[in-house]
C-alpha positions in Angstrom: -21.4 -185.8 -186.1 -22.7 -183.2 -188.4 -23.4 -179.7 -187.0 -26.9 -178.4 -187.3 -27.6 -174.9 -188.7 -30.5 -172.4 -188.8 -30.3 -169.8 -191.6 -32.0 -166.5 -191.5 -31.6 -164.5 -194.8 -34.3 -162.4 -196.4 -33.0 -162.9 -199.9 -34.2 -166.3 -201.1 -31.4 -166.8 -203.6 -28.7 -166.2 -201.0 -30.5 -168.5 -198.6 -30.6 -171.2 -201.2 -26.9 -170.8 -202.0 -26.1 -170.9 -198.3 -28.1 -174.0 -197.8 -26.4 -175.7 -200.7 -22.9 -174.7 -199.6 -23.5 -175.8 -196.0 -24.9 -179.2 -197.0 -22.0 -179.8 -199.4 -19.7 -179.1 -196.4 -21.5 -181.6 -194.3 -23.7 -179.3 -192.2 -27.4 -180.1 -191.6 -29.7 -177.2 -192.2 -32.6 -177.7 -189.7 -34.4 -174.5 -190.4 -34.4 -171.5 -192.6 -36.4 -168.3 -192.8 -36.3 -164.8 -194.2 -37.4 -163.2 -190.9 -35.4 -162.5 -187.7 -38.3 -163.2 -185.3 -39.0 -166.6 -187.0 -35.2 -167.4 -186.8 -35.3 -167.1 -183.0 -38.3 -169.4 -183.0 -36.5 -171.9 -185.2 -33.5 -171.8 -182.8 -35.8 -172.6 -179.8 -37.5 -175.4 -181.7 -34.3 -177.1 -183.2 -31.5 -176.2 -180.8 -28.9 -175.9 -183.6 -25.2 -175.7 -183.1 -24.9 -172.6 -185.3 -27.1 -169.7 -186.6 -26.3 -167.7 -189.7 -28.2 -164.4 -189.6 -28.4 -161.6 -192.1 -28.2 -158.2 -190.4 -31.1 -156.6 -192.4 -34.3 -158.7 -192.1 -38.0 -158.0 -191.5 -39.6 -158.9 -188.2 -36.4 -158.5 -186.2 -33.0 -157.6 -187.5 -30.1 -160.1 -187.3 -28.4 -158.3 -184.5 -31.5 -158.4 -182.3 -32.0 -162.1 -183.2 -28.3 -162.8 -182.4 -28.7 -161.1 -179.0 -31.7 -163.3 -178.2 -29.8 -166.5 -179.1 -26.6 -165.4 -177.4 -28.3 -164.5 -174.1 -29.1 -168.1 -173.4 -26.0 -169.5 -175.0 -28.2 -171.4 -177.4 -25.9 -171.5 -180.4 -22.9 -169.9 -182.1 -23.9 -167.0 -184.3 -22.4 -165.9 -187.6 -23.7 -162.6 -189.0 -24.0 -161.8 -192.8 -24.0 -158.3 -194.1 -23.4 -156.4 -197.2 -21.6 -153.8 -195.2 -18.3 -154.0 -193.2 -18.6 -150.7 -191.3 -16.8 -150.6 -188.0 -19.9 -149.7 -186.0 -21.8 -152.7 -187.3 -18.9 -155.0 -186.4 -18.9 -153.5 -182.9 -22.7 -153.9 -182.6 -22.5 -157.5 -183.8 -19.8 -158.3 -181.2 -21.9 -156.7 -178.5 -24.8 -158.8 -179.6 -22.9 -162.0 -179.0 -22.0 -162.6 -182.7 -18.9 -164.8 -182.8 -18.0 -164.4 -186.5 -18.8 -161.9 -189.3 -19.1 -162.5 -193.0 -19.4 -159.8 -195.7 -21.5 -160.5 -198.8 -20.6 -161.6 -201.4 -18.5 -164.4 -199.9 -16.7 -167.5 -201.1 -17.3 -171.0 -199.7 -13.9 -170.9 -198.0 -14.8 -167.7 -196.2 -18.1 -169.2 -195.0 -16.4 -172.3 -193.7 -13.7 -170.3 -192.0 -16.3 -168.0 -190.4 -18.3 -171.0 -189.2 -15.2 -172.8 -187.7 -14.2 -169.6 -185.9 -17.7 -169.1 -184.5 -18.0 -172.8 -183.4 -14.6 -172.8 -181.8 -15.3 -169.5 -179.9 -18.7 -170.8 -178.8 -17.1 -174.0 -177.4 -14.6 -171.9 -175.5 -17.4 -169.8 -174.0 -19.3 -172.9 -173.0 -16.2 -174.2 -171.3 -15.6 -170.9 -169.5 -19.3 -170.9 -168.3 -18.8 -174.4 -166.9 -15.6 -173.4 -165.2 -17.3 -170.4 -163.6 -20.2 -172.5 -162.4 -17.8 -175.0 -160.9 -15.9 -172.3 -159.1 -19.1 -170.7 -157.8 -20.2 -174.0 -156.4 -16.8 -174.5 -154.8 -17.0 -171.0 -153.3 -20.5 -171.7 -152.0 -19.3 -174.9 -150.3 -16.3 -173.1 -148.8 -18.4 -170.4 -147.4 -20.9 -172.9 -145.9 -18.1 -175.0 -144.4 -16.4 -171.9 -142.9 -19.8 -170.8 -141.4 -20.3 -174.4 -140.0 -16.8 -174.4 -138.5 -17.7 -171.1 -136.8 -20.9 -172.6 -135.4 -19.0 -175.6 -134.1 -16.2 -173.6 -132.7 -18.4 -171.0 -131.0 -21.3 -173.2 -129.9 -19.5 -176.5 -129.1 -16.0 -175.4 -128.3 -14.3 -177.3 -131.1 -10.9 -176.3 -132.5 -11.0 -175.2 -136.1 -9.3 -178.4 -137.3 -11.7 -180.6 -135.3 -14.7 -178.6 -136.6 -13.6 -179.2 -140.2 -12.9 -182.9 -139.5 -16.4 -183.2 -138.1 -18.0 -181.8 -141.2 -15.7 -183.8 -143.5 -16.2 -187.2 -141.6 -19.9 -186.7 -141.3 -20.2 -186.1 -145.1 -18.2 -189.2 -145.8 -20.0 -191.5 -143.4 -23.4 -190.3 -144.5 -22.4 -190.2 -148.2 -23.6 -186.7 -148.3 -22.0 -183.5 -149.6 -20.0 -181.2 -147.4 -22.4 -178.5 -148.4 -25.4 -180.5 -147.0 -23.6 -181.3 -143.8 -22.4 -177.7 -143.4 -26.0 -176.4 -143.9 -27.3 -178.8 -141.3 -24.7 -177.7 -138.8 -25.5 -174.0 -139.6 -29.2 -174.6 -139.0 -28.3 -176.6 -135.9 -30.0 -179.8 -137.2 -26.7 -181.5 -136.7 -24.4 -181.3 -133.6 -21.3 -183.2 -132.6 
């Protein structure tokens, strides 16, 4: 499936060249603008896979736009600039930019920058999913441990029996261990 792209570049000729190169490479340009603030709106409207932002734009610069897009993990961001100064590269990184391209650039450099950004973005999304999964497991673990404590202190069960009660109840009711543990903690469920 083709990847969708929003382009934000204030120089119309560069924007046109970018669009042409992207389309020839199989990308679908779903929005383009010369303003950073409009770019953020286009990202919200179209949910693209990738954004290519120039650093210097009216309305909102490319780094501020990148920061807005990156906060919600909305899309991978490639930044375009005529300058390759170290402080700009660091600012771009801190804004969530995943790849950097210095103008003028060749098609191969553009494709490479895009592939790097998309690959890194996918890794970030996978890491986010792993973190969420681990947080959920930790929440379940904490609740089950608290429920075991309630069952042990309030009902005289051994730790293994308290755990077995939570586990068997969850299985027999086709409910989650978190739900059962929370019911034990609130004393809506007793052995």
